[in-house]
C-alpha positions in Angstrom: 87.3 105.2 177.7 85.7 104.7 181.2 85.7 108.4 182.3 82.4 110.0 181.3 82.8 112.5 178.5 81.6 116.1 178.9 78.6 115.7 176.6 77.5 112.2 177.7 73.7 112.2 177.7 73.4 115.1 175.3 71.5 114.4 172.1 72.3 116.5 169.0 70.3 116.3 165.8 72.4 117.2 162.8 70.4 118.2 159.7 73.5 119.1 157.7 75.3 118.2 154.5 78.7 118.9 153.0 81.3 120.3 155.4 80.6 122.9 158.1 77.6 121.4 159.8 78.9 117.8 159.8 82.3 118.9 161.1 80.6 120.6 164.0 78.5 117.5 164.6 81.6 115.3 164.6 83.4 117.6 167.2 80.4 117.4 169.5 80.3 113.6 169.1 84.0 113.4 170.0 83.0 115.1 173.3 80.5 112.5 174.0 77.2 113.7 172.4 74.8 111.3 170.8 74.9 112.9 167.3 72.1 111.7 165.1 72.6 112.6 161.5 69.2 113.1 159.8 69.6 112.6 156.1 67.2 112.8 153.1 66.5 109.5 151.3 69.4 110.2 148.9 71.7 110.9 151.8 74.2 113.7 152.5 75.4 114.8 149.1 79.0 114.4 150.4 78.5 110.6 150.3 78.5 110.9 146.5 81.5 113.3 146.2 84.4 111.7 144.4 83.3 108.2 145.5 85.9 105.4 145.4 83.2 102.8 145.6 79.4 102.8 145.4 78.3 105.3 148.1 81.7 105.4 149.7 83.5 108.7 149.8 86.7 109.7 151.7 85.3 113.2 152.0 82.2 111.8 153.8 84.3 109.5 156.0 86.4 112.5 157.2 83.4 114.3 158.7 80.9 111.8 159.8 82.4 109.2 162.1 80.9 108.7 165.6 77.3 109.4 164.5 74.1 107.5 163.9 72.4 107.9 160.6 68.6 108.3 160.3 66.8 108.7 157.0 63.7 111.0 157.1 62.1 112.6 154.0 61.3 116.1 155.1 59.4 116.7 151.9 56.7 114.3 153.1 54.2 115.2 155.8 54.9 111.9 157.7 58.6 112.6 157.5 58.1 116.1 159.0 56.0 114.6 161.8 58.7 112.0 162.6 61.3 114.8 162.6 59.2 116.9 165.0 58.9 113.9 167.3 62.7 113.4 167.1 63.2 117.1 167.9 61.2 116.7 171.1 63.9 114.3 172.4 66.9 116.5 171.4 69.1 118.8 173.5 70.3 120.6 170.4 69.3 120.9 166.7 72.1 121.9 164.2 71.3 122.5 160.6 72.7 124.2 157.4 69.4 124.2 155.5 68.6 127.4 153.5 65.9 129.6 155.3 63.0 129.0 153.0 63.4 125.2 153.2 64.1 125.3 156.9 60.7 126.9 157.4 59.0 124.3 155.2 60.8 121.5 157.0 60.1 122.7 160.5 63.8 123.5 161.2 63.6 127.2 161.6 64.2 128.6 165.1 60.5 129.2 165.9 59.4 125.7 164.7 62.1 124.0 166.7 61.4 125.9 169.9 57.7 125.3 169.4 58.4 121.6 169.3 61.0 121.7 172.1 61.4 124.9 174.1 64.5 123.5 175.8 66.4 122.7 172.7 69.3 124.7 171.6 69.0 125.8 167.9 72.0 126.4 165.8 72.1 127.4 162.1 75.1 127.5 159.8 74.1 130.0 157.1 75.9 130.8 154.0 76.2 134.6 154.0 74.2 135.4 157.1 70.4 135.6 157.6 70.1 139.4 157.0 71.1 141.7 154.1 70.7 141.8 150.3 72.7 138.6 149.8 71.1 136.5 152.5 69.2 134.3 150.1 72.1 133.4 147.9 73.4 129.9 147.7 77.0 129.9 148.7 79.7 127.3 149.4 83.2 127.8 150.8 84.7 129.2 147.6 81.9 131.8 147.3 82.4 132.8 150.9 86.2 133.1 150.3 85.6 135.2 147.3 83.1 137.6 148.9 85.1 138.0 152.1 88.4 138.9 150.5 90.0 135.7 151.7 90.6 134.4 148.2 92.8 137.5 147.6 94.7 137.3 150.9 97.8 135.9 149.3 97.3 137.3 145.8 99.8 139.4 144.0 99.5 141.6 140.9 101.4 139.1 138.9 98.9 136.3 139.5 96.5 135.6 136.6 93.7 134.2 138.7 93.4 133.9 142.5 93.6 130.4 143.9 92.1 128.9 147.1 95.1 128.2 149.3 95.9 124.5 149.1 92.4 123.8 148.0 91.4 124.0 151.7 87.9 124.9 152.7 88.9 127.4 155.4 85.5 129.1 155.6 83.7 125.7 156.0 86.0 124.3 158.7 86.1 127.6 160.6 82.3 127.8 160.5 82.2 124.2 161.8 84.3 125.2 164.8 82.2 128.3 165.4 79.0 126.2 165.2 80.3 123.7 167.8 81.2 126.6 170.1 77.7 128.1 169.6 76.0 124.8 170.5 78.2 124.4 173.6 77.3 128.0 174.6 73.6 127.3 174.1 73.8 124.2 176.2 75.6 126.0 179.0 73.0 128.8 178.9 70.0 126.5 179.2 67.8 127.2 182.2 68.8 130.9 182.1 66.8 133.7 180.5 69.2 134.0 177.6 68.3 133.1 174.0 69.1 129.6 172.7 68.9 130.4 169.0 72.4 130.8 167.6 73.7 131.4 164.0 77.1 131.4 162.4 77.9 132.0 158.7 80.5 131.0 156.2 81.0 134.7 155.4 81.7 135.5 159.1 84.0 132.5 159.3 86.0 133.6 156.3 86.4 137.0 157.9 87.3 135.5 161.3 90.5 133.9 159.9 91.5 137.4 158.7 90.7 139.1 161.9 94.1 140.6 162.6 94.2 142.1 159.1 90.5 143.2 159.0 91.2 146.3 161.0 90.7 149.9 159.9 92.1 152.8 162.0 91.2 156.2 160.7 94.1 158.0 162.5 96.5 155.5 160.9 95.2 156.0 157.4 92.3 153.6 157.3 92.6 150.2 155.8 95.9 148.8 154.6 94.6 147.4 151.3 98.0 146.3 150.0 98.8 144.6 153.3 95.5 142.8 153.3 96.4 141.4 149.8 99.7 139.9 150.8 101.4 143.4 150.7 105.1 143.3 151.4 105.3 139.7 152.8 108.0 139.2 150.1 110.3 141.4 152.2 109.9 139.3 155.3 112.7 136.7 155.5 111.8 135.3 159.0 108.3 133.9 158.6 108.3 131.9 155.4 109.2 128.6 153.6 112.6 128.0 152.1 114.0 125.5 149.6 117.0 123.5 151.0 119.3 121.2 149.0 116.9 118.2 149.4 113.4 119.6 150.2 111.7 122.5 152.1 111.6 123.9 155.6 110.1 126.9 157.3 111.3 129.6 159.7 108.7 131.1 162.0 110.2 134.0 164.0 107.8 136.4 165.7 110.1 138.4 167.9 113.3 140.3 167.6 115.3 137.9 169.7 114.4 135.0 167.4 115.0 137.0 164.2 118.5 138.1 165.4 119.3 134.5 166.3 118.1 133.3 162.8 120.2 135.9 161.0 123.2 134.8 163.0 122.7 131.2 162.0 122.3 132.2 158.3 125.3 134.5 158.6 123.8 137.8 157.4 123.3 141.2 158.9 119.8 142.6 158.8 119.3 146.3 159.8 115.5 145.8 159.5 115.2 142.8 161.8 113.4 144.9 164.5 110.3 145.3 162.2 110.6 143.4 158.9 106.9 144.0 158.1 107.4 147.8 158.0 106.8 149.4 154.6 110.1 150.4 152.9 110.8 154.1 153.0 112.0 154.3 149.4 112.3 152.2 146.3 116.0 151.9 147.1 115.3 150.4 150.5 112.8 148.0 149.0 115.4 146.8 146.6 118.0 146.3 149.3 115.5 144.3 151.4 114.6 142.1 148.4 118.3 141.5 148.0 118.5 140.5 151.6 115.7 137.9 151.1 117.5 136.6 148.0 120.7 136.2 150.2 118.7 134.2 152.7 117.4 132.0 149.9 120.8 131.4 148.4 122.5 130.5 151.6 119.7 128.3 152.9 119.6 126.3 149.6 123.1 125.0 150.1 122.4 122.4 152.8 119.7 119.9 153.7 116.4 120.9 155.4 117.2 118.7 158.4 120.6 120.3 159.0 119.1 123.8 158.9 116.2 122.9 161.2 118.6 121.4 163.7 120.8 124.5 163.7 117.8 126.9 164.1 116.2 124.8 166.9 119.6 124.7 168.7 119.4 128.5 169.3 115.6 128.6 170.0 114.4 129.6 166.6 111.1 127.9 165.6 111.7 125.8 162.4 110.4 122.7 160.8 110.7 120.5 157.8 107.8 120.6 155.4 105.9 117.4 155.4 103.3 115.9 153.0 99.9 115.1 154.5 100.2 111.4 153.6 103.3 111.1 155.7 101.4 111.9 158.9 99.5 108.7 159.2 102.6 107.0 160.6 104.3 110.0 162.2 105.3 109.5 165.8 104.1 113.0 167.0 100.7 112.7 165.3 100.1 109.2 166.5 101.3 109.9 170.1 98.6 112.6 170.4 95.8 110.4 169.0 95.4 112.6 165.9 95.1 109.6 163.6 92.8 106.7 164.3 91.8 103.5 162.5 88.1 102.5 162.3 86.6 99.4 160.9 84.1 99.8 158.1 81.9 97.1 156.6 82.7 96.3 153.1 85.8 98.5 153.0 87.9 97.4 155.9 90.1 99.6 158.0 89.9 103.3 157.5 92.6 105.7 158.8 91.4 109.2 159.4 91.7 112.2 161.7 91.4 111.3 165.4 89.7 113.3 168.1 91.0 116.8 168.6 90.3 116.6 172.3 91.9 115.1 175.4 89.8 114.6 178.5 91.7 114.2 181.7 94.8 113.5 179.6 93.2 110.8 177.4 92.2 111.2 173.8 88.5 110.7 173.4 88.1 107.6 171.2 85.4 107.1 168.5 82.7 104.7 169.7 81.2 104.4 166.2 82.5 104.1 162.7 81.2 105.9 159.7 77.4 105.2 159.5 75.8 103.7 156.4 72.9 105.7 155.0 69.9 105.1 157.3 71.8 102.5 159.3 70.2 103.6 162.6 66.8 104.7 161.4 64.7 102.0 163.1 66.9 102.0 166.2 66.5 105.8 166.8 62.9 106.1 165.9 62.0 103.1 168.1 63.9 104.9 171.0 61.9 108.0 170.2 58.6 106.2 170.3 59.6 104.5 173.6 60.5 107.8 175.1 57.2 109.4 174.3 55.1 106.4 175.2 
């Protein structure tokens, strides 16, 4: 890509492992930042998570392309000195190191600003830096449990709550928030505002529940049942259905779409104006459950493609359900640059998520593949010495 990217010339140091911090770093790299991943001698622990070869993990691949890897032992005095010298060259420092270790390693806000007053500092904490649980070790699943997110779709009939799809929603949302925080800090440089920013997995897990995390005293306070999935089973217009050959979804969010969908299915629905309203009686609840069962029975009679075509013809949002592995070759995904192929020494071509950004109508390409552990240590530290000479 010949057009300069928005973050060209910006150096970000990423002292982060696992998911949230590395995802934020990758997003910033896709926007043109020189993201230097500073790893301990053993490397990011994600390099060893479910490896398919020695030191090669799909999980690590997914979050660390477009970066340079530098190995620095922050437990060693010389390592901390090298890190401090590197911080002096940075525009932003991003980390997810627990507070006590961050202080020992010179990665806390005060130490970073002492080394480089112009650097933006961003920390991804587990449960926030204040409060009685601030020092707890927590990963995505713990944040989902403590935030209520794990119970968002749970019903009384469930034996044990399950993480939806096994997806790390708190981690990835925290990564998005961290990238936004770094960008805000960069934008605010040169002003009097603070450049120390923090996001947390706990906050991220609450963020994805924002429209349900509302308590209005005059309306009876919190709607606990609704926050746990409530009467979603009474809603026939925003859900998945089984067809004769697979699955598809309806996604109607206004009365016009719901009326059109009911007409396609061939049912009359007196509750279409507000299908999320609580039933006024046990009898009404049963009637509404029967309506949903009628939808299910009728929609199971034909193919998913046939139903999707009918719904779309009258402006009703609908789509067939796809498997993730089908999307590597899907025309819509490929047309928008959402899958890319990178070469990787010893492994060969690797297909993975492409950039999520378009700049002036063009998808930002990866300029680097997935870095080997310490691949750029000498290169980066030599540049650092040269800059300070």
